VORORO-237011 format. One line per field, with one value per residue (C-alpha): x, y, z; residue in one letter. Coordinates in steps of 0.25 Angstrom, whole numbers, padded with zeros to 4 digits. Each point is the difference from the previous one (the first is absolute). Layout:
BEGIN
X [X,...] .
Y [Y,...] .
Z [Z,...] .
resn [A,...] .
This chain:
BEGIN
X [0112,-0005,0007,-0007,0003,-0005,-0012,0001,-0010,-0002,-0005,-0010,-0004,-0016,-0003,-0006,-0003,0011,0009,-0002,0009,0002,0006,0005,0008,0008,0006,0009,-0005,0007,0008,-0012,-0005,-0012,-0009,-0011,-0008,0000,-0008,-0004,0005,-0003,-0010,0009,0010,0013,0007,-0007,0003,0016,0002,-0004,0008,0013,-0005,0000,0014,0004,0002,-0001,-0011,-0003,0013,-0005,0011,0002,-0015,-0007,0005,-0007,0002,-0006,-0011,-0006,-0011,-0014,-0008,-0004,-0001,-0011,-0007,0002,-0008,-0010,-0004,0001,-0007,-0011,0000,0000,0012,0002,-0016,0004,0013,-0004,-0012,0009,0012,0013,0016,-0002,-0010,0007,0013,-0010,-0006,0015,0005,-0012,0005,0015,-0003,-0008,0011,0012,-0002,0012,0002,-0005,0013,0003,-0013,0003,0009,-0006,-0013,0009,0006,-0017,-0008,-0007,0006,-0007,-0012,-0004,0005,0011,0009,0012,0008,-0009,0009,0001,-0005,-0011,-0004,0000,-0009,-0011,0001,-0002,-0011,-0005,-0003,-0007,-0010,-0001,-0013,-0007,0006,-0005,-0014,-0001,0004,-0009,-0012,0005,0002,-0010,-0014,-0009,-0002,0014,0011,0015,0011,0011,0014,0015,0013,0014,0013,0013,0007,0015,0003,-0004,-0004,-0016,-0008,-0009,0010,-0001,0005,-0012,-0006,0009,-0007,0010,0008,0011,0007,-0003,-0011,-0010,-0013,-0014,-0011,-0014,-0008,-0014,-0004,-0015,-0004,0009,0011,0001,0008,-0009,0008,0013,0005,0012,0003,0013,0007,-0004,-0016,-0006,-0012,-0011,0003,-0001,-0014,-0008,0008,-0006,-0015,0001,0005,-0010,-0011,0004,0010,-0007,-0015,-0005,-0009,0002,0010,0005,0016,0007,0012,0008,-0002,0014,-0006,-0015,0002,-0011,0002,-0001,-0012,-0008,0003,-0006,-0012,-0004,-0001,-0009,0006,0011,-0002,0012,0006,0011,0007,-0001,0014,0004,-0003,-0015,-0002,0005,-0011,-0009,0002,0002,-0013,-0008,-0009,0005,-0013,-0002,0001,0015,0001,0005,-0011,-0004,0014,0011,-0008,-0009,-0005,-0001,-0004,0006,-0002,0011,-0002,-0014,-0006,0010,0001,0010,0004,0008,0011,0006,0013,0004,0011,0005,-0002,0010,0010,-0001,0002,0012,0007,-0003,0007,0012,0002,-0001,0008,0011,-0001,0002,0013,0006,-0005,0008,0011,0003,-0005,0012,0011,-0007,0004,0015,0001,0005,0011,-0008,-0016,-0008,-0008,-0015,-0003,0010,-0005,-0014,0005,0004,-0011,-0009,0006,-0001,-0016,-0003,0007,-0012,-0011,-0001,0003,-0016,0002,0013,0000,0015,0006,0014,0010,0013,0005,-0007,-0014,-0012,-0010,-0014,-0010,-0014,-0009,-0011,0004,0002,-0016,-0004,0006,-0004,-0014,-0001,0009,-0006,-0012,-0002,-0013,-0004,-0006,-0011,-0011,-0007,-0014,-0003,-0009,0013,0011,0000,0011,0005,0002,0005,0011,0004,-0003,0013,0009,0000,0009,0009,0000,0005,0011,0004,0001,0010,0007,0000,0002,0015,0003,0009,-0013,-0002,0011,-0005,0012,0010,-0004,0011,-0010,0003,-0012,-0013,-0008,0010,-0002,-0014,0000,0009,-0011,-0012,0010,0000,-0014,-0005,0010,-0006,-0014,0005,0008,-0012,-0009,0011,0001,-0014,-0001,0011,-0003,-0001,0016,0004,0001,-0012,-0015,-0007,-0013,0004,-0011,-0009,0009,-0001,-0015,-0002,0010,-0005,0003,0009,0006,0015,-0001,0004,0005,-0011,0002,0004,0012,0005,0000,0008,0009,0003,0003,0004,-0009,-0013,-0013,0005,0014,0009,0010,-0004,0007,-0002,0001,0014,-0002,-0009,0008,0011,-0007,-0008,0015,0005,-0008,0010,-0004,0010,0006,0005,0006,-0002,0009,-0001,-0013,-0006,-0010,-0005,-0006,-0004,0003,-0012,-0006,0002,-0014,0003,0003,-0014,-0006,0003,-0005,-0014,-0001,0002,-0010,-0009,-0013,0001,-0007,0014,0000,-0014,-0001,-0012,0000,0004,-0008] .
Y [0156,-0007,-0007,-0006,-0001,-0009,0003,0008,0004,0014,0007,0011,0012,0002,0015,-0002,-0016,-0012,0000,-0010,-0013,-0003,-0010,0006,-0004,0012,0001,0008,0007,0006,0007,0002,-0010,-0004,-0006,-0010,-0004,-0016,-0001,0007,-0005,0010,-0011,-0010,-0002,0008,-0013,-0004,0011,0001,-0015,0004,0009,-0007,-0011,0010,0004,-0014,-0003,-0015,-0002,-0016,-0006,-0013,-0004,0013,0003,-0012,-0010,-0014,0003,-0013,-0010,-0009,-0012,0005,-0009,-0011,0011,0006,-0013,-0002,0013,-0002,-0010,0005,0012,-0010,-0009,0015,-0005,0015,0001,-0014,0003,0015,0010,0010,0003,0001,-0003,-0016,-0003,0004,-0009,-0013,0002,0000,-0009,-0010,0004,-0001,-0014,-0006,0007,-0007,-0006,0005,0003,0015,0005,-0003,0003,0015,0001,-0006,0008,0009,-0008,-0001,0011,-0005,0011,0011,-0009,-0002,0015,-0003,0010,0002,-0004,-0012,-0009,-0013,0006,0005,-0014,-0005,0010,-0002,-0016,0005,0008,-0009,-0012,0009,0001,-0014,-0001,0009,-0004,-0014,0004,0007,-0013,-0009,0012,-0004,-0011,-0009,0000,-0007,-0015,0000,-0008,0004,-0009,-0002,-0005,0002,-0001,0005,0008,-0003,0011,0003,0006,-0001,0013,0000,-0006,-0006,-0009,-0014,-0014,-0010,-0006,0007,-0001,0005,-0013,0008,-0001,0015,0005,0006,0009,-0004,0007,-0003,0004,0002,0001,-0001,-0012,0006,0002,0014,0004,0007,-0001,-0005,-0004,-0002,-0010,-0005,-0012,-0011,0004,-0012,-0001,-0001,0011,0011,-0003,0008,0012,-0002,-0002,0013,0007,-0005,0004,0011,0008,-0003,0000,-0013,-0005,-0014,-0007,-0012,-0004,-0009,-0007,-0012,-0010,0005,0012,-0002,-0012,-0007,0012,0011,-0006,-0002,0014,0004,-0008,0007,0014,0001,0012,-0011,-0012,-0009,-0010,-0006,-0015,-0013,-0007,-0012,-0007,0006,-0005,-0014,0000,0004,-0011,-0012,0004,0000,-0013,-0009,-0004,0015,0004,0005,0014,0004,-0006,0013,0008,0002,0009,-0005,0007,-0008,0002,-0005,0003,0004,0014,0003,0012,0000,-0005,-0011,0000,-0012,0001,-0010,0004,-0011,0009,0002,-0014,-0003,0009,-0002,-0015,0002,0010,-0010,-0010,0008,0006,-0016,-0005,0012,-0003,-0014,0005,0006,-0011,-0009,0008,0001,-0015,-0004,0011,-0007,-0013,0003,0005,-0014,0006,0011,-0002,0013,-0001,-0001,0015,0005,-0009,0006,0014,-0003,-0008,0010,0013,-0010,-0003,0014,0008,-0005,-0002,-0014,-0006,-0002,-0012,-0007,-0009,-0001,-0011,0004,-0011,-0002,0012,-0004,0003,-0007,0008,-0002,0008,0001,-0005,0003,0016,0001,-0006,0008,0012,-0005,0000,0015,0003,0010,0002,0013,0005,0015,0005,0012,0007,0004,-0005,-0005,0010,0009,-0006,-0012,-0014,0004,0015,-0003,-0008,0011,0009,-0009,0000,0015,-0001,-0002,0017,0003,-0012,0009,0012,-0004,-0006,0014,0005,-0007,0000,0009,0008,0006,-0005,0000,-0008,0001,0008,0011,0010,0000,0009,-0010,0011,0000,-0013,0000,0013,-0008,-0012,0009,0009,-0013,-0004,0013,-0002,-0015,0008,0008,-0010,-0010,0011,0002,-0015,-0002,0011,-0005,-0013,-0001,0004,-0009,-0017,0000,-0003,0013,-0004,-0007,0000,-0004,-0011,-0006,0001,-0007,-0011,-0013,0003,-0012,-0006,0005,0014,-0001,0013,0007,-0001,0015,-0003,-0012,0011,0009,-0008,-0007,0014,0006,0014,0006,0000,0015,-0007,0006,-0008,-0005,0004,-0003,0012,0003,-0001,0011,0008,-0001,0006,0010,0005,0002,0012,0012,0015,0007,0015,0008,0013,0009,0011,0001,-0002,-0015,-0008,-0013,-0009,-0017,-0009,-0005,-0013,-0013,-0006,-0010,0011,0004,-0011,-0001,0013,-0001,-0012,0006,0012,-0011,-0001,-0013,-0008,0000,0016,-0002,0007,-0006,-0012,-0013,-0015] .
Z [-0237,0012,0011,0011,0013,0014,0009,0011,0012,0000,0013,-0005,0008,-0001,0007,0013,-0002,0003,-0011,-0010,-0002,-0015,-0007,-0012,-0014,-0006,-0015,-0007,-0012,-0009,0012,0009,0012,-0003,0013,0001,0012,0001,0015,0010,0013,0011,0008,0000,0014,0001,0002,-0013,-0008,0007,-0005,-0014,-0002,0004,-0009,-0013,0005,-0002,0015,0005,0008,0001,0003,0006,0006,0008,0003,0001,0011,0006,0015,0007,-0003,0012,-0003,0002,-0007,0012,0010,-0010,-0001,0016,0003,-0011,0009,0012,-0003,-0005,0013,0009,0006,0004,0007,0006,0008,0005,-0005,0002,-0006,0008,-0004,0007,-0010,-0013,0007,0001,-0011,-0007,0007,-0004,-0014,0001,0007,-0012,-0010,0008,0013,0010,0015,0005,0000,-0016,-0003,0004,-0008,-0012,-0001,-0009,-0009,-0005,-0002,0014,0008,-0009,-0004,0016,0002,0009,0008,-0006,0012,0004,0006,0009,0011,-0006,-0005,0014,0006,-0012,0005,0014,-0005,-0009,0012,0007,-0013,-0001,0008,-0009,-0012,0002,0003,-0012,-0008,0008,-0005,-0014,-0002,0013,0003,0009,-0003,-0009,0002,0005,-0001,0008,0002,0008,-0005,0003,-0004,0005,0010,-0002,0012,0017,0004,-0004,0010,-0010,-0005,0005,-0002,-0004,-0013,-0010,-0013,-0008,0005,0005,0015,0003,0008,-0008,0001,-0003,-0007,-0001,-0014,-0002,-0014,-0008,-0007,-0013,0007,0002,0012,0012,0013,0006,0013,0006,0010,0008,-0008,0009,0002,-0004,-0011,0006,0010,-0008,-0005,0011,-0004,-0014,0005,0009,-0013,-0007,0010,0007,-0009,-0014,0006,-0007,0005,-0007,-0006,-0004,0004,-0009,0005,-0001,0010,0008,0001,0004,0010,0007,0011,-0008,-0008,0014,0004,-0014,0002,0012,-0007,-0010,-0008,-0006,-0010,-0005,-0011,0003,-0001,0009,0005,-0005,0014,-0001,-0013,0003,0011,-0009,-0011,0012,0008,-0014,-0002,-0008,-0006,-0005,-0014,-0005,0003,-0013,-0010,-0007,-0004,0010,0011,0010,0014,0012,0014,0015,0012,0004,-0009,0004,-0007,-0013,-0013,-0002,-0017,-0004,-0011,-0008,-0009,-0009,-0004,0014,0004,-0011,0006,0013,-0003,-0009,0011,0010,-0008,-0003,0016,0004,-0010,0004,0014,-0002,-0008,0013,0010,-0009,0000,0015,0001,-0008,0008,0013,-0004,-0005,0016,0004,0011,0006,-0004,0002,0014,-0001,0005,-0013,-0010,0003,-0001,-0014,-0004,0005,-0008,-0014,0003,0003,-0010,-0010,0011,-0002,0014,0001,-0011,0004,0011,0006,0008,0008,0007,0003,-0008,-0014,-0003,-0010,-0007,-0008,-0006,0011,-0012,0010,0001,-0016,-0002,0009,-0007,-0012,0001,0001,-0012,-0009,0011,0007,0009,-0003,0016,-0001,0009,-0012,-0004,-0014,-0005,0003,-0006,-0009,0003,-0013,0005,0015,-0007,-0009,0011,0007,-0013,0001,0010,-0011,-0003,0015,-0003,-0014,0009,0009,-0012,-0006,0013,0002,-0016,-0008,-0003,0013,0009,0014,0006,0005,0011,0005,0009,0014,0006,0002,-0007,-0011,-0002,0002,-0012,-0009,-0001,-0002,-0010,-0008,0002,-0006,-0013,-0001,-0001,-0012,-0007,0002,-0008,-0011,-0004,-0001,-0007,-0010,0001,-0016,0000,0010,0002,0007,-0002,-0005,0006,0013,0010,-0013,-0003,0014,0002,-0013,0004,0007,0015,0003,-0013,-0003,-0005,-0015,-0007,-0011,-0015,0001,0011,-0009,-0011,0008,0004,-0014,-0007,0011,-0007,0004,-0010,-0004,-0004,0011,0007,0014,0013,0016,0009,0000,-0015,-0003,0011,-0010,-0011,0006,0005,-0013,-0003,0006,0003,-0007,0004,-0012,-0001,-0013,0002,0016,-0001,0008,-0008,0008,-0008,-0001,-0010,-0009,0006,-0009,-0006,0012,0011,-0005,0001,0014,0003,-0007,0008,0013,-0005,-0004,0007,0008,0013,0006,0001,0008,0014,0004,0011,-0009,0006] .
resn [M,C,Y,N,I,P,M,Y,I,E,K,V,P,N,R,N,S,K,P,A,I,L,L,R,E,G,R,R,V,N,G,K,V,V,K,R,T,I,A,N,L,S,S,L,P,A,E,T,I,E,V,L,R,Q,S,L,K,G,A,N,L,C,D,A,T,K,T,V,A,L,K,S,T,V,P,C,G,H,V,K,A,I,R,K,A,M,E,R,L,G,M,S,E,L,V,S,A,K,P,C,K,E,R,D,I,V,L,A,L,I,A,Q,R,L,I,E,P,R,S,K,L,S,L,A,L,R,F,R,L,T,T,V,A,S,D,F,N,L,P,A,D,V,D,E,N,D,V,Y,A,A,M,D,W,L,V,G,R,Q,P,F,I,E,K,K,L,A,T,R,H,L,D,N,G,S,M,A,F,Y,D,L,S,C,S,S,Y,Y,G,S,C,C,E,L,A,K,R,G,Y,N,R,D,G,L,K,L,P,A,V,E,Y,G,L,L,T,D,R,E,G,R,P,I,S,V,Q,V,Y,P,G,N,T,G,D,P,K,T,V,P,D,Q,A,A,K,L,K,K,D,F,G,L,R,R,V,V,L,V,G,D,R,G,M,L,T,G,T,Q,I,D,D,L,R,G,D,D,S,F,G,W,I,S,C,L,R,S,D,D,I,R,K,L,L,E,D,R,D,P,S,D,A,P,L,F,T,K,G,Y,L,A,E,I,S,H,P,D,F,P,G,E,R,L,V,A,C,F,N,P,F,L,K,E,D,R,T,R,T,R,N,E,L,L,A,A,T,E,A,Q,L,A,K,L,Q,K,S,A,A,R,R,K,A,K,P,M,S,D,G,E,L,G,E,K,I,G,R,R,I,E,R,H,K,M,A,K,H,F,V,I,D,I,K,N,G,N,F,T,Y,A,R,N,E,E,S,I,A,R,E,R,A,L,D,G,I,Y,V,I,R,T,S,E,P,A,D,R,L,S,A,A,D,A,V,R,A,Y,K,S,L,G,N,V,E,K,S,F,R,T,F,K,G,V,D,I,L,V,R,P,I,Y,H,R,A,T,E,R,V,K,A,H,I,F,L,C,M,L,T,Y,Y,V,A,W,H,M,R,R,A,L,S,S,L,M,Y,V,E,D,D,L,P,A,A,R,A,N,R,D,P,V,A,K,A,M,P,T,A,E,S,K,R,K,K,R,T,G,L,S,K,D,G,F,P,L,H,D,W,R,G,I,I,A,V,L,G,T,I,A,R,A,T,I,T,V,G,G,V,P,I,V,M,D,T,D,P,S,D,H,Q,R,R,I,F,D,L,L,S,A,K,A,S,C,W,D,R,R,R,S,Q] .
């Protein structure tokens, strides 16, 4: 009679060699035990053999509720994407060729500001809410004091970093675009915070900063000024920076008419290193038109662009442009403002007429009228007659007619000859100043959040604004690489080059399709910048323990997320670090 018995592990002596570890099965046959060797386990680790021995005895070795535990998860997808972009841009070498703690913190600050812009104190606390701290090799005890020390270090590196950016994206003869903006300052301890023209529309002191970019809008340099600095006063600093700091033998500076005034252009005219592209003021345009001989042919006989000359602008090319859409817009706006001002004056006139017992004095009435006609900047278009506590008003039709004659007309002025820059390209270049304005909108918007500014020390304010510029540098390239997944033109430079330089910009067929469907060509949903970050943020890094042993793993990306990473890895012109014209 034969009875089965369980398998077991037996240790068998082997003379002078190591004992053999055998997996055996035993049977009882006719009262005797018969052994059969199933496998030789001698080559297995002792831990594995012990686990197998306990398993054969019936022990429960895999109680998931006790041996497997999910310890933590942190978002990591957006950090991976930003780090990939920063590696392609060579941000580590750009900030400092020598590795150091300050460089790692600065790179982490850029990444964290792209993910969720906050104050420096908040950023230091949020480093470990994502994988920023581990991915950028931050010390375990990094705090706000380390962040402030890194900012102080960064502002000292600013001239060297800007020179590297200029080497990448500017060349002799290329165009540099410059504009000035400001941000409100909350507090009273910073020397840069002054009351002047606050572009935020707030009654607060502000800090001004001038941004220099290449033609496509890549930021090259930023310089901070007190809040009461006039726009033209900042131009000499930029000219000196381009020539002396960046070593450019010739550059064309592009700025608006409030920046490149006649005085600044006269200074540039005396230096062969500079050319310029700007726009005439309305008074100068009116003078040009009034000085024209009535017998001359109309300006715009062949399209909406014409080159003219005038003795008041020697050595310059003047490109007159007429935009019918702009004319309609200005006419409609002026009529609306005139009507709104008349409504205010009519209301005041009735109020003054009702005051019989105690009429208003002419001086008091004049102050009230002044506030109303200046509300919409329409004082030049009204004739006011104040007498004995009452007044009459009428439109100044002559003034309105003079302004109406200029509706839709603007004149580009440039020093560049026709063989170097066509009239159409001069207009396109001036309109490319919109890239700088777009930079300011991104600076001030929720994507980077340059304002409000709370830093007290002057150098910290400068470091904060420079850090925002470097953040925008990374964001600019990422937006361009991911344009097919966002509500923007896929190939914006080519689209602009093919458009009429004067006519109203119209959306392309692809842009219309995106807006209509909300999908990319690949069928993925379109997002803005915050949406892209949110999509990537769903990729998490999980820490799991199995039997007390920690295992770190990332969730698999979805098809949409994989497409984002593919675009960031693809060869594209936006990643090219060579100089761009």
